[in-house]
N, C-alpha and C positions, 0 to 999 in steps of 0.2 A: 101777687106774682110780679116779678121784675119785668119791665117792658124789654122786649128784645130789640136789638138794633141791627139794621141791615144796610149794606152798601150795594147799590145796583148800578152797573155801567150800561151804556146804551139805553139809559132810562127814559129818554124822550121818544124812542122808537115804538113800533107797533107792539111787539111782545114785551119789551122792556117796560114800557109805560103801564101795561096791564099787570106786570109783576109788581111794580110799585104800588098800584092800587090794591092788589090782593094782599100784599104784605101789610099795608096799613090796615086793611080790614081785619087782618089776623092779629092786630095789636102792636105791630112793629113801628118803631121810629125808623125813618129811611133817609139816607143820603143818596140823592139821585144825581148821578154823574153822566154827562153827555157832552159831546163836542158841540152840538146844537148850533149849527151854522146854516142849515137849510140848503139853498141852492148856491150859496156863496163860498163853498169849500174849494180848497186847492189841492185835494188829494190826487196824486198822479195816477192816471189810468182809471179813475172812478168817474163815471158819467152821471150816475143817478143822484138826485138831491138827498141830503141827509135830513134828519129831524130838525125842524125850525126852532129858533130860540123860544118862540111863543109856546111850543109844546112842553118844553121843560118848565117854563114859568107857570104854566097852567097847573102842573102837579102841586106846586107849593100853594097856589091860590086856592085849590080845592081842599087842601088838607091842613092848612095852617102850620102850626109848629110841629106836626107829625112828620113833615117832609122838609128837608133842606136840599137845596139844589147847588150844583157846582158845575161850571163849564170847564171842560178839560179834555185832553187828548190822551187816550190810553197808550198811544205809542211812546209817550214820555213816562218813564218809570217814576219820576218825581211827582207826577199827577196822582198816581195811585198811592204813593206814600203820603202825600198831603191829604187825600181823601180819607184814608184810614185814620190818620192822626186827628182829623176833624171829628170823625165819629167818636173816638175815644175821649177827646177833649170836651165835646158837647154833651155826650150821654154817658160817658164813663165805661163803655164796653163796646165790643163788636161781636155779634152772634152769627150773622148770616152774610154771605157774599154771593151775589149773582152777577156773573160776567156775561153780559149779553151784547156788548158792542161788536159790530161787524159791518163789513161792506161787501159788495159783490161786483165782479166784472167778469167778462168772458165773451163767448160767442164764436170762438175760433178754436181749432185743435191746439194741443200743447205747443207744437213746433212753430205755430204762427202767433202765439200769445206774447204780447210785449212784456218785457221784464218789469216795467213799472206797474203793470196790473198785478203781477205776482208779488212784488215787493210791498205794495200798499196793503193788499189783502193779508199778507203774512204779518206785517207789522201791526195792523189793527186786530185781526181776527185770531192770531196765534200768539205773537209776542205780547199783545195787549193783555190777553188772559194770563200769560206768564207773569207780567209785571204786577197785575192785580193780586194774583196768588202769592207772589213773593212778598208783597207788602202786607197782605192781610193775614196770612197764616200765623205769623207770630202773635198778632192780636187775638186771634181765635184761640190759640193755645194758652194765652194768658187770661182768657175769660174765666170768671169764677166757676162756670159750668161748661167746660169744653165738650162734654158729652152731648150738649145741645147745640153745638156749633156746626154750621153747614157751609161748604163751598160748592156752588152749583155753576157750571158753565153751560151756556146755550151753544150746542153744536148744530147738527143738521142731519137730515137723512143722507146728505152727501158724505157724512163722516163714516158711513158703513158700506159705501158702494161708489162706483165711478159714475159721474154724470157727464153726458156728452157736451163737449165744448165748454166745460167748466173745470178744466184740469187744475187750475190754480186754487179755485175755491174748494174743490174736492180735497186737495192736498192739505189746505189750511184746516178744514173741519176734521180730517183724520188726525191732524196734529192736536187739535183740541181734545179729542177722545183719548189720545195717547197721554197727553198732559194730565188729564183727570185720573187715568188709571195709575200713572206713576205717582201722582200726588197722594192718592188713596193708599198706595203701598207705603209711602214715606210716613203717613199719618198713623200707621198701625199702632193700636193700643192706646192712642191719645184720646179717643172719643170723638174727635173732629172727623167729619166725613167729607168725601168729595164725590160728586155725581155729575154726569153729563146728561143733558136733555136734548134729544134730537128731533126737532119739529119736521113735519113734512110741509106741503104747500099750505101756507097760512096767509090769510087775507091781510097783508101788510104792504107798505110801499116797496119792500124788497122783493116780494112776489111779483109785483107789477114790473119792477126793473128786470127781473129774471125773464119774464115773459117777453119784454121788449128785446132782450138779447137774442131770443129764439125767433122773434117775429110771430108770436102766437098770443093768445089771450091767457089771462090767469086761469080761466076755467079749463083751458086745454091742459095746463100743468096739473091742476087739481084732479083731472080725470085719471091721472096715474096712481091715485090712491083709492083704496077700496070704498071709502065713503063717497067717492065721486063728487066731492065738493071741497072747497077750501075750508080749512079749519079757522075758527074764530081765534084771534090772538088771546082772548080771555081763556079759551079752553087749554091752550098751551101753557099759559100762565098758571092755571090751576095745577097742572102737572109739576111745574117748577115750585109752586107753593108747597105741595106735599113734600117734595125733596128737601125743602127748607125747614120743614116742621120737625119737632122732636121725633115723631114716628118715622120720618124719612131716613133714619139711621139704617133701616133694613136695606136700603138701596146703595150703601157705600160701595164705591168702585164700579158702579153699574153705568150703563148707557141706556137711558129710558127713551124708548121709541114712541114719542108723542106725534105720530105721523099719519094717523088715520088709515094705516095699512098701505103705506107708500111702497110701490114696487115697480 
């Protein structure tokens, strides 16, 4: 069987890194893309640290030639274009794309939210997904087996409801859901599918950053889902992996609520 090839953005982060691990376990070759600057980022309006360079390097160290890494900013469409080209040049194809790069800011109502917080979240979390889809879909359509090709975007429980004091983040994640639904409609009849996965409170640095915005603990946020505890990033990654699989075609155009009963 021909090895499948995947591109994962936000690959050094909590869910993204577990997606990379899982796809490698499923037999994929993976290009792991991340900004990977740790606390030294200069993203306007974003106070929490991003994944460190060491986290991205560790993926390649653990998996040898099954994982290639690339440092890049999904706000730049050329980065997505380069990453797709690298997949095709290195492995001859692209089968799977997982758009997981995101940031979060908030803590105030919409009318008190600084514009830079909105702009950065929009540019990373919504336009970043757009750039990746725009660059990757032609390669998926050109695949020898487009019926096995998958585009998966990581959205959020915020993509289906409003979250207090997180109006910009909520808007961005609604946009991700809309992007996936529009993309799935555009892909009708091609065999390539598009799906959004919406996690709930997951034990990641982003959950801790969100808790800090509210002045509560991560456990307080997790208490809002029926499981009454935070999800493990590997559990969310398992849902993403199914969406990426050949069997995942049944979910085309769907929003998969991997949220532990968030409500």
